[in-house]
C-alpha atoms as an extended CHARMM CRD file, in Angstrom:
* protein
*
       127  EXT
         1         1  MET       CA              0.0000000000        0.0000000000        0.0000000000  PROA      1               0.0000000000
         2         2  THR       CA              1.0650000000        3.5550000000       -0.5330000000  PROA      2               0.0000000000
         3         3  GLY       CA              1.6640000000        6.2310000000        2.0600000000  PROA      3               0.0000000000
         4         4  GLU       CA             -2.0180000000        7.1430000000        1.6220000000  PROA      4               0.0000000000
         5         5  ALA       CA             -2.9060000000        3.9210000000        3.4420000000  PROA      5               0.0000000000
         6         6  LYS       CA             -1.3460000000        5.4210000000        6.5710000000  PROA      6               0.0000000000
         7         7  CYS       CA             -4.0840000000        8.1070000000        6.5660000000  PROA      7               0.0000000000
         8         8  TRP       CA             -6.7370000000        5.4380000000        6.1110000000  PROA      8               0.0000000000
         9         9  ILE       CA             -7.3510000000        3.7560000000        9.4710000000  PROA      9               0.0000000000
        10        10  VAL       CA             -8.5860000000        0.2490000000       10.1810000000  PROA      10              0.0000000000
        11        11  HSD       CA            -10.4610000000        0.3140000000       13.5010000000  PROA      11              0.0000000000
        12        12  VAL       CA            -10.5050000000       -3.1250000000       15.1820000000  PROA      12              0.0000000000
        13        13  VAL       CA            -12.9140000000       -3.6590000000       18.0840000000  PROA      13              0.0000000000
        14        14  ASP       CA            -12.5980000000       -6.9670000000       19.9440000000  PROA      14              0.0000000000
        15        15  ASP       CA            -12.4460000000       -7.7530000000       23.6540000000  PROA      15              0.0000000000
        16        16  ASP       CA             -9.9270000000      -10.5220000000       22.9170000000  PROA      16              0.0000000000
        17        17  MET       CA             -6.5950000000       -8.7080000000       22.9070000000  PROA      17              0.0000000000
        18        18  ALA       CA             -4.9140000000      -11.6290000000       21.1120000000  PROA      18              0.0000000000
        19        19  VAL       CA             -7.3170000000      -11.0980000000       18.1900000000  PROA      19              0.0000000000
        20        20  CYS       CA             -6.6620000000       -7.3400000000       18.2460000000  PROA      20              0.0000000000
        21        21  SER       CA             -2.9030000000       -7.8610000000       18.3100000000  PROA      21              0.0000000000
        22        22  SER       CA             -2.8510000000      -10.4220000000       15.5040000000  PROA      22              0.0000000000
        23        23  LEU       CA             -5.1170000000       -8.3360000000       13.2500000000  PROA      23              0.0000000000
        24        24  LYS       CA             -3.0710000000       -5.2090000000       13.9680000000  PROA      24              0.0000000000
        25        25  PHE       CA              0.1440000000       -7.0500000000       13.0850000000  PROA      25              0.0000000000
        26        26  ALA       CA             -1.2450000000       -8.5920000000        9.8840000000  PROA      26              0.0000000000
        27        27  LEU       CA             -2.7990000000       -5.3630000000        8.6020000000  PROA      27              0.0000000000
        28        28  GLU       CA              0.2010000000       -3.2130000000        9.4740000000  PROA      28              0.0000000000
        29        29  ILE       CA              2.3990000000       -5.5710000000        7.4370000000  PROA      29              0.0000000000
        30        30  GLU       CA              0.1210000000       -4.6850000000        4.5060000000  PROA      30              0.0000000000
        31        31  GLY       CA              0.7800000000       -1.0020000000        5.1470000000  PROA      31              0.0000000000
        32        32  PHE       CA             -2.3740000000        0.0160000000        6.9860000000  PROA      32              0.0000000000
        33        33  CYS       CA             -2.5990000000        2.1170000000       10.1150000000  PROA      33              0.0000000000
        34        34  VAL       CA             -4.5680000000        0.1200000000       12.7010000000  PROA      34              0.0000000000
        35        35  ARG       CA             -6.1810000000        1.2270000000       15.9450000000  PROA      35              0.0000000000
        36        36  THR       CA             -7.5070000000       -1.3560000000       18.3760000000  PROA      36              0.0000000000
        37        37  TYR       CA            -10.2490000000       -1.0380000000       20.9720000000  PROA      37              0.0000000000
        38        38  ALA       CA            -11.1610000000       -3.5360000000       23.7050000000  PROA      38              0.0000000000
        39        39  SER       CA            -14.8090000000       -2.4820000000       24.0220000000  PROA      39              0.0000000000
        40        40  SER       CA            -17.6660000000       -0.5990000000       22.4140000000  PROA      40              0.0000000000
        41        41  ARG       CA            -17.2800000000        2.1580000000       25.0010000000  PROA      41              0.0000000000
        42        42  GLU       CA            -13.5950000000        2.5890000000       24.1830000000  PROA      42              0.0000000000
        43        43  LEU       CA            -14.4210000000        3.0940000000       20.5010000000  PROA      43              0.0000000000
        44        44  LEU       CA            -17.3390000000        5.4170000000       21.2040000000  PROA      44              0.0000000000
        45        45  ASP       CA            -15.0920000000        7.5710000000       23.4090000000  PROA      45              0.0000000000
        46        46  ALA       CA            -12.3930000000        7.7760000000       20.6980000000  PROA      46              0.0000000000
        47        47  GLU       CA            -12.0380000000       10.2440000000       17.8780000000  PROA      47              0.0000000000
        48        48  ILE       CA            -12.8960000000        8.2940000000       14.7310000000  PROA      48              0.0000000000
        49        49  SER       CA            -11.2650000000        9.0520000000       11.4110000000  PROA      49              0.0000000000
        50        50  CYS       CA            -13.6490000000        9.6630000000        8.5510000000  PROA      50              0.0000000000
        51        51  ARG       CA            -11.3990000000        7.5890000000        6.3150000000  PROA      51              0.0000000000
        52        52  GLY       CA            -11.0410000000        3.8950000000        6.9360000000  PROA      52              0.0000000000
        53        53  CYS       CA            -13.0590000000        0.8850000000        7.9030000000  PROA      53              0.0000000000
        54        54  MET       CA            -14.3150000000       -1.0000000000       10.9610000000  PROA      54              0.0000000000
        55        55  ILE       CA            -13.6850000000       -4.5920000000       11.9850000000  PROA      55              0.0000000000
        56        56  VAL       CA            -16.0190000000       -5.3240000000       14.8780000000  PROA      56              0.0000000000
        57        57  ASP       CA            -16.5530000000       -8.4700000000       16.9070000000  PROA      57              0.0000000000
        58        58  TYR       CA            -20.2300000000       -9.3090000000       17.4240000000  PROA      58              0.0000000000
        59        59  ASN       CA            -19.8560000000      -10.5690000000       20.9940000000  PROA      59              0.0000000000
        60        60  LEU       CA            -18.6360000000       -7.4880000000       22.8220000000  PROA      60              0.0000000000
        61        61  PRO       CA            -19.3350000000       -6.5680000000       26.4340000000  PROA      61              0.0000000000
        62        62  GLY       CA            -21.9990000000       -3.8760000000       26.6220000000  PROA      62              0.0000000000
        63        63  LEU       CA            -23.2220000000       -3.1340000000       23.1090000000  PROA      63              0.0000000000
        64        64  ASN       CA            -22.9090000000       -6.0140000000       20.6650000000  PROA      64              0.0000000000
        65        65  GLY       CA            -21.1100000000       -5.3240000000       17.3990000000  PROA      65              0.0000000000
        66        66  LEU       CA            -24.2400000000       -4.5290000000       15.3830000000  PROA      66              0.0000000000
        67        67  ASP       CA            -25.5800000000       -2.2150000000       18.0900000000  PROA      67              0.0000000000
        68        68  LEU       CA            -22.1910000000       -0.4770000000       18.1260000000  PROA      68              0.0000000000
        69        69  LEU       CA            -22.2670000000        0.0170000000       14.3560000000  PROA      69              0.0000000000
        70        70  ASN       CA            -25.8450000000        1.2750000000       14.6250000000  PROA      70              0.0000000000
        71        71  GLU       CA            -24.7510000000        3.8240000000       17.2510000000  PROA      71              0.0000000000
        72        72  LEU       CA            -21.8730000000        4.9590000000       15.0170000000  PROA      72              0.0000000000
        73        73  ASP       CA            -24.3380000000        5.3650000000       12.1520000000  PROA      73              0.0000000000
        74        74  ARG       CA            -26.5680000000        7.4350000000       14.4430000000  PROA      74              0.0000000000
        75        75  ARG       CA            -23.5030000000        9.6340000000       15.1550000000  PROA      75              0.0000000000
        76        76  ASP       CA            -22.9820000000        9.9720000000       11.3820000000  PROA      76              0.0000000000
        77        77  VAL       CA            -19.7970000000        7.8560000000       11.3870000000  PROA      77              0.0000000000
        78        78  LYS       CA            -20.2940000000        5.8070000000        8.2440000000  PROA      78              0.0000000000
        79        79  LEU       CA            -17.3600000000        3.5770000000        7.3730000000  PROA      79              0.0000000000
        80        80  PRO       CA            -17.2640000000        0.2350000000        5.5660000000  PROA      80              0.0000000000
        81        81  SER       CA            -17.7330000000       -2.3580000000        8.3050000000  PROA      81              0.0000000000
        82        82  PHE       CA            -17.0200000000       -6.0350000000        8.8070000000  PROA      82              0.0000000000
        83        83  LEU       CA            -18.5430000000       -8.0810000000       11.6030000000  PROA      83              0.0000000000
        84        84  ILE       CA            -16.4110000000      -10.9530000000       12.8550000000  PROA      84              0.0000000000
        85        85  THR       CA            -18.1450000000      -13.7410000000       14.7370000000  PROA      85              0.0000000000
        86        86  SER       CA            -18.4600000000      -17.5060000000       15.0450000000  PROA      86              0.0000000000
        87        87  ASN       CA            -21.5450000000      -19.2940000000       13.7670000000  PROA      87              0.0000000000
        88        88  PRO       CA            -23.8440000000      -16.2620000000       13.4650000000  PROA      88              0.0000000000
        89        89  ALA       CA            -27.5200000000      -16.9650000000       14.0750000000  PROA      89              0.0000000000
        90        90  ALA       CA            -30.0310000000      -16.2900000000       11.3090000000  PROA      90              0.0000000000
        91        91  HSD       CA            -31.2980000000      -13.1250000000       13.0370000000  PROA      91              0.0000000000
        92        92  VAL       CA            -27.7110000000      -11.7880000000       13.2440000000  PROA      92              0.0000000000
        93        93  ARG       CA            -27.2120000000      -12.4640000000        9.5250000000  PROA      93              0.0000000000
        94        94  ARG       CA            -30.4990000000      -10.7260000000        8.6500000000  PROA      94              0.0000000000
        95        95  ARG       CA            -29.7000000000       -7.7230000000       10.7850000000  PROA      95              0.0000000000
        96        96  ALA       CA            -26.1530000000       -7.4180000000        9.4120000000  PROA      96              0.0000000000
        97        97  ASP       CA            -27.5220000000       -7.6300000000        5.8720000000  PROA      97              0.0000000000
        98        98  HSD       CA            -30.1130000000       -4.9560000000        6.6870000000  PROA      98              0.0000000000
        99        99  GLN       CA            -27.3610000000       -2.6990000000        8.0920000000  PROA      99              0.0000000000
       100       100  GLY       CA            -25.0790000000       -3.3460000000        5.0910000000  PROA      100             0.0000000000
       101       101  VAL       CA            -22.4280000000       -5.0400000000        7.2200000000  PROA      101             0.0000000000
       102       102  ALA       CA            -20.4420000000       -7.9630000000        5.8090000000  PROA      102             0.0000000000
       103       103  ILE       CA            -19.9700000000      -10.9430000000        8.1480000000  PROA      103             0.0000000000
       104       104  ILE       CA            -16.6410000000      -12.7240000000        8.2000000000  PROA      104             0.0000000000
       105       105  GLU       CA            -16.7410000000      -15.8540000000       10.3060000000  PROA      105             0.0000000000
       106       106  LYS       CA            -14.2030000000      -16.8540000000       12.9230000000  PROA      106             0.0000000000
       107       107  PRO       CA            -11.8330000000      -18.5300000000       12.9800000000  PROA      107             0.0000000000
       108       108  LEU       CA            -10.2560000000      -16.0050000000       10.6320000000  PROA      108             0.0000000000
       109       109  LEU       CA             -8.5000000000      -18.3770000000        8.2520000000  PROA      109             0.0000000000
       110       110  GLY       CA             -6.9780000000      -17.4190000000        4.9390000000  PROA      110             0.0000000000
       111       111  ASN       CA             -7.0400000000      -13.9040000000        3.5300000000  PROA      111             0.0000000000
       112       112  GLN       CA            -10.7720000000      -13.1860000000        3.5170000000  PROA      112             0.0000000000
       113       113  LEU       CA            -10.6240000000      -10.3590000000        6.0650000000  PROA      113             0.0000000000
       114       114  SER       CA             -7.4690000000       -8.6950000000        4.7270000000  PROA      114             0.0000000000
       115       115  GLU       CA             -8.8780000000       -8.8890000000        1.1880000000  PROA      115             0.0000000000
       116       116  ALA       CA            -12.1330000000       -7.2850000000        2.3750000000  PROA      116             0.0000000000
       117       117  VAL       CA            -10.1580000000       -4.4770000000        4.0360000000  PROA      117             0.0000000000
       118       118  ARG       CA             -8.0230000000       -3.9940000000        0.9240000000  PROA      118             0.0000000000
       119       119  ASP       CA            -11.1410000000       -3.9300000000       -1.2800000000  PROA      119             0.0000000000
       120       120  SER       CA            -12.8010000000       -1.2930000000        0.9210000000  PROA      120             0.0000000000
       121       121  TYR       CA             -9.6030000000        0.7750000000        0.7330000000  PROA      121             0.0000000000
       122       122  CYS       CA             -9.5400000000        0.4950000000       -3.0710000000  PROA      122             0.0000000000
       123       123  ARG       CA            -13.2170000000        1.4490000000       -3.3390000000  PROA      123             0.0000000000
       124       124  SER       CA            -12.5120000000        4.5970000000       -1.3180000000  PROA      124             0.0000000000
       125       125  ARG       CA             -9.7810000000        5.7100000000       -3.7590000000  PROA      125             0.0000000000
       126       126  PRO       CA             -8.2330000000        4.4960000000       -7.0080000000  PROA      126             0.0000000000
       127       127  CYS       CA             -5.6510000000        1.7700000000       -6.3940000000  PROA      127             0.0000000000
């Protein structure tokens, strides 16, 4: 990625710090700037860049991932978003689809998540 990717921030929200650390490492190797958050509250209290994307775990303490993304939308923070979760129930899939949020299932094997992040970056600017 170019230097422009450093201005484009991947926000990772997961209460499992091992997941946050591994995603941060993998995405920074690809040239992205990554910020991690251990809870919905931590993200909501942060200053969010208008350029980037969100990777949000569904099972968060407090607000679940979809409720968090709904609250961000209410605050007019509209970034491409990816929900990471294991075995999502049908109602979670329907709600994510309704909110326009892609689900990427755990365990995060292969390159599906990094490719989704790269694609959202390319859609935001010519690659």
